[in-house]
C-alpha positions as CSV (number, residue, x, y, z in Angstrom):
1,M,-1.2,-6.4,-94.4
2,K,-0.2,-9.5,-92.3
3,V,-1.3,-9.9,-88.7
4,R,-0.4,-12.6,-86.3
5,A,-3.1,-14.3,-84.2
6,Y,-1.6,-15.6,-81.0
7,G,-3.1,-18.7,-79.3
8,K,-3.5,-19.0,-75.5
9,V,-3.5,-21.5,-72.7
10,N,-5.6,-21.5,-69.6
11,L,-3.5,-21.5,-66.5
12,T,-6.8,-22.0,-64.6
13,L,-10.4,-22.5,-65.6
14,D,-13.0,-22.6,-62.9
15,V,-16.7,-22.9,-63.8
16,V,-18.5,-21.0,-61.0
17,G,-22.1,-20.8,-62.1
18,R,-24.6,-20.9,-64.9
19,R,-26.9,-18.1,-66.1
20,Q,-30.6,-18.6,-66.8
21,D,-29.9,-18.4,-70.5
22,G,-27.6,-21.5,-70.3
23,Y,-24.3,-19.7,-70.5
24,H,-21.7,-20.8,-68.0
25,L,-19.9,-18.3,-65.7
26,L,-16.2,-18.7,-65.6
27,D,-13.2,-17.5,-63.6
28,T,-10.1,-18.2,-65.6
29,V,-6.6,-17.0,-66.0
30,M,-5.4,-17.0,-69.6
31,Q,-1.9,-16.5,-71.1
32,S,-1.0,-15.7,-74.7
33,V,1.6,-18.0,-76.2
34,S,3.9,-17.9,-79.2
35,V,1.9,-20.2,-81.4
36,W,0.1,-18.3,-84.0
37,D,-2.1,-18.2,-87.1
38,E,-1.4,-15.5,-89.7
39,L,-3.9,-13.3,-91.5
40,D,-3.2,-11.6,-94.7
41,I,-5.8,-8.7,-94.9
42,Q,-6.3,-6.7,-98.1
43,R,-8.9,-4.3,-99.5
44,S,-11.3,-5.8,-102.0
45,H,-13.0,-4.1,-104.9
46,E,-16.1,-6.1,-104.1
47,P,-18.1,-4.9,-101.1
48,G,-18.4,-7.3,-98.2
49,V,-16.1,-9.8,-96.5
50,H,-14.3,-12.5,-98.4
51,I,-12.4,-15.3,-96.7
52,Q,-10.0,-18.0,-97.9
53,C,-8.0,-20.4,-95.8
54,N,-5.2,-22.9,-96.2
55,K,-7.4,-25.5,-94.5
56,D,-10.2,-26.7,-96.7
57,R,-12.4,-27.9,-93.7
58,L,-12.6,-24.4,-92.3
59,P,-15.8,-22.5,-93.2
60,T,-15.4,-19.3,-95.0
61,D,-18.9,-17.9,-94.5
62,S,-20.7,-16.5,-91.5
63,K,-19.7,-19.5,-89.5
64,N,-16.1,-18.2,-89.6
65,T,-15.0,-16.0,-86.7
66,V,-12.9,-13.7,-89.0
67,Y,-15.9,-13.2,-91.3
68,R,-18.1,-12.2,-88.4
69,A,-15.5,-10.0,-86.8
70,A,-14.9,-8.2,-90.1
71,K,-18.6,-7.8,-90.7
72,F,-19.3,-6.4,-87.3
73,F,-16.3,-4.0,-87.6
74,L,-17.5,-2.6,-91.0
75,E,-21.0,-2.2,-89.7
76,D,-19.8,-0.5,-86.5
77,Q,-17.8,2.0,-88.5
78,G,-20.3,2.6,-91.2
79,L,-18.1,1.0,-93.8
80,E,-20.6,-1.5,-95.2
81,D,-19.9,-0.4,-98.8
82,R,-16.2,-1.3,-98.4
83,G,-14.7,-4.7,-99.2
84,V,-12.0,-6.8,-97.5
85,F,-10.3,-10.0,-98.4
86,V,-8.7,-12.1,-95.7
87,F,-6.5,-15.2,-96.3
88,I,-6.1,-17.3,-93.1
89,K,-3.0,-19.4,-92.6
90,K,-4.0,-21.9,-89.8
91,Y,-1.3,-23.3,-87.6
92,I,-3.2,-23.4,-84.2
93,P,-5.0,-26.8,-84.2
94,S,-8.7,-26.8,-84.1
95,R,-10.5,-28.4,-81.1
96,S,-7.4,-27.8,-79.1
97,G,-8.5,-25.3,-76.4
98,M,-5.9,-22.8,-77.6
99,G,-8.4,-20.2,-78.8
100,G,-7.5,-20.2,-82.5
101,G,-10.8,-19.0,-83.8
102,S,-11.0,-16.2,-81.2
103,A,-7.4,-15.2,-81.9
104,D,-8.1,-15.0,-85.6
105,A,-11.2,-12.8,-85.0
106,A,-9.1,-10.5,-82.7
107,A,-6.3,-10.2,-85.2
108,A,-8.8,-9.3,-87.9
109,L,-10.2,-6.5,-85.7
110,R,-6.7,-5.1,-85.0
111,G,-5.7,-5.3,-88.7
112,L,-8.9,-3.6,-90.0
113,N,-8.5,-0.9,-87.4
114,E,-5.1,-0.1,-88.8
115,M,-6.1,-0.6,-92.4
116,F,-9.0,1.8,-92.3
117,D,-7.2,4.2,-89.8
118,T,-10.3,4.2,-87.6
119,K,-8.3,4.8,-84.4
120,L,-10.5,2.6,-82.2
121,T,-9.1,2.0,-78.8
122,T,-8.3,-1.5,-77.5
123,E,-11.5,-1.3,-75.4
124,Q,-13.6,-0.4,-78.4
125,L,-12.2,-3.3,-80.4
126,M,-12.8,-5.7,-77.4
127,A,-16.4,-4.6,-77.3
128,I,-16.8,-5.5,-81.0
129,G,-15.0,-8.7,-80.4
130,A,-17.4,-9.7,-77.7
131,K,-20.2,-9.9,-80.3
132,V,-18.1,-12.7,-82.0
133,G,-17.2,-14.8,-79.0
134,A,-16.5,-14.7,-75.3
135,D,-12.7,-15.3,-75.7
136,V,-12.2,-12.6,-78.4
137,P,-11.9,-9.6,-76.0
138,F,-9.0,-11.4,-74.2
139,C,-7.3,-12.2,-77.6
140,V,-7.6,-8.5,-78.7
141,K,-5.6,-7.5,-75.6
142,G,-3.5,-10.5,-75.1
143,G,-0.9,-11.1,-72.5
144,A,-2.1,-12.5,-69.2
145,A,-5.5,-11.8,-67.8
146,R,-8.2,-13.0,-65.4
147,C,-11.4,-13.4,-67.4
148,T,-14.8,-13.6,-65.7
149,G,-18.5,-13.5,-66.6
150,V,-18.8,-15.8,-69.6
151,G,-15.1,-15.1,-70.2
152,D,-15.6,-11.6,-71.7
153,R,-14.6,-9.5,-68.7
154,V,-10.9,-9.1,-68.9
155,E,-8.6,-7.9,-66.1
156,P,-4.8,-7.9,-66.8
157,V,-2.7,-9.8,-64.3
158,N,0.9,-10.6,-63.8
159,P,2.1,-12.7,-66.7
160,L,4.0,-16.0,-66.6
161,P,7.7,-15.4,-65.8
162,D,10.2,-16.4,-68.5
163,C,9.7,-20.0,-69.2
164,W,9.1,-22.5,-72.0
165,L,5.9,-24.4,-72.7
166,L,5.7,-27.7,-74.4
167,I,2.2,-28.0,-75.9
168,C,0.8,-31.2,-77.5
169,K,-2.5,-31.7,-79.3
170,P,-3.5,-35.4,-79.3
171,P,-5.5,-36.8,-82.2
172,A,-8.6,-37.0,-80.0
173,G,-10.5,-33.7,-79.9
174,M,-13.4,-32.3,-78.0
175,S,-16.0,-29.8,-79.2
176,T,-16.8,-27.0,-76.8
177,P,-20.6,-27.8,-76.7
178,R,-19.8,-31.5,-76.0
179,A,-17.4,-30.5,-73.3
180,Y,-20.0,-28.4,-71.5
181,S,-22.6,-31.1,-71.8
182,I,-20.3,-33.5,-70.0
183,L,-19.5,-30.8,-67.4
184,D,-23.1,-30.2,-66.7
185,Q,-23.4,-33.7,-65.4
186,Y,-21.2,-32.8,-62.4
187,P,-21.7,-30.3,-59.5
188,L,-19.6,-27.1,-59.5
189,S,-16.2,-27.6,-58.1
190,S,-15.9,-27.0,-54.4
191,T,-12.3,-25.6,-54.7
192,Q,-11.2,-23.0,-57.2
193,A,-7.8,-22.7,-58.8
194,T,-7.8,-19.1,-59.9
195,P,-7.2,-17.4,-56.5
196,R,-4.2,-19.7,-55.9
197,M,-2.9,-18.9,-59.4
198,L,-3.1,-15.2,-58.9
199,E,-1.1,-15.4,-55.7
200,A,1.6,-17.5,-57.5
201,L,1.8,-15.1,-60.5
202,E,2.1,-12.2,-58.1
203,A,5.0,-13.9,-56.4
204,G,6.5,-14.7,-59.8
205,N,7.4,-18.2,-58.6
206,L,7.3,-20.7,-61.5
207,K,7.2,-23.8,-59.2
208,R,4.2,-22.4,-57.3
209,I,2.6,-21.6,-60.7
210,G,3.1,-25.2,-61.8
211,K,1.4,-26.5,-58.7
212,A,-1.5,-24.0,-59.0
213,L,-2.6,-25.1,-62.4
214,G,-6.3,-26.2,-62.6
215,N,-9.0,-26.8,-65.1
216,R,-12.5,-28.0,-64.3
217,F,-12.9,-29.5,-67.7
218,D,-9.8,-31.6,-67.1
219,E,-11.3,-32.8,-63.8
220,T,-14.6,-33.9,-65.4
221,I,-13.9,-35.0,-69.0
222,R,-10.7,-37.0,-68.1
223,L,-9.7,-38.0,-71.7
224,S,-7.3,-40.9,-71.7
225,P,-4.8,-39.2,-74.1
226,V,-4.9,-36.1,-71.9
227,R,-4.1,-38.1,-68.8
228,A,-1.2,-39.9,-70.6
229,L,0.3,-36.6,-71.8
230,K,0.2,-35.0,-68.4
231,R,1.9,-38.0,-66.9
232,A,4.6,-38.0,-69.6
233,M,5.3,-34.3,-69.2
234,L,5.6,-34.5,-65.4
235,D,7.8,-37.5,-65.8
236,A,10.0,-35.5,-68.2
237,G,10.5,-32.7,-65.6
238,A,7.6,-30.3,-66.2
239,L,6.9,-28.0,-63.2
240,G,3.2,-28.5,-63.9
241,S,1.0,-29.9,-66.7
242,M,-2.6,-29.2,-67.6
243,M,-5.2,-29.4,-70.3
244,T,-6.1,-26.0,-71.8
245,G,-9.6,-24.8,-72.3
246,S,-12.2,-27.5,-73.0
247,G,-9.4,-29.6,-74.6
248,S,-7.8,-31.4,-75.9
249,S,-4.3,-29.8,-76.0
250,V,-2.0,-30.4,-72.9
251,Y,0.9,-28.1,-72.0
252,G,3.8,-28.5,-69.6
253,I,5.8,-25.7,-68.0
254,F,9.6,-25.9,-68.1
255,E,12.2,-23.6,-66.8
256,T,14.5,-23.8,-69.8
257,E,14.3,-24.5,-73.5
258,D,16.7,-27.4,-73.2
259,R,14.4,-29.2,-70.7
260,A,11.4,-28.5,-72.9
261,R,13.2,-29.9,-75.9
262,E,14.3,-33.0,-74.0
263,A,10.7,-33.6,-72.9
264,M,9.6,-33.6,-76.6
265,S,11.2,-37.0,-76.9
266,W,9.1,-38.3,-74.1
267,I,5.9,-37.5,-75.9
268,D,7.0,-38.4,-79.4
269,G,4.1,-39.9,-81.3
270,M,1.4,-38.7,-78.9
271,G,0.3,-35.8,-80.9
272,R,1.2,-32.5,-82.7
273,T,3.7,-30.6,-80.6
274,F,4.8,-27.0,-80.2
275,L,7.5,-25.2,-78.2
276,A,6.2,-21.8,-77.1
277,Q,6.9,-19.0,-74.7
278,P,4.5,-16.6,-73.0
279,C,3.6,-13.5,-75.0
280,R,3.1,-10.0,-73.7
281,G,-0.1,-8.2,-74.6
282,I,-1.0,-4.7,-76.0
């Protein structure tokens, strides 16, 4: 069985507080996009979870999100004596802010639910996914959503209107723990982007959406390649441009495919590029 794992971009990412246990409280709008990994899931004669990947650097043990998702699923359903083999074809870049690991875990849960005919609801799969990571519940559901708490509370919202996204992952990356350690050196933002974005999405106005983009990590980390990419995309006609997640991928919003393709020439050599469109959820 082959399952696609769709990446995401953050249209906004506000950090609104911090819990006593150190976890940060977020208010973010996320949108699934048509850049994906692919999981090939099969039953295995050997009990347990077995992972392989086309990228040698990716761990295949308990550090892997697919491994943990599959393990939690089997335990939750009393299937510990069963075995599964998953081959992961990675296309979503790592350390990109596009949620590749979370998307892979979510795809594994959806695939296993179908394979074992366990008939779990989307909400039940999201609950299992929350054990793996805060972004996994969103990736299970997909589409467009406002995510709060540590990112695990998912409320569907109006999706991006039809448009094209040009996404570029520069060579420089940023680990999530490092990004948060930099963020903690700054006070919480006095203005928040998410309420403005929700109004723009409700209106379905792509120009307003482009102006409403916001990301607290972008404001504080200020990576030079990110700033250069945003300038290039805006100069090439993007309605808005922003870093996604904790970085370091940058996306620009374009009204047409032709304009997005033309913009690719403006950022040639600045990183790995993707043309994408918004994806609908479950």
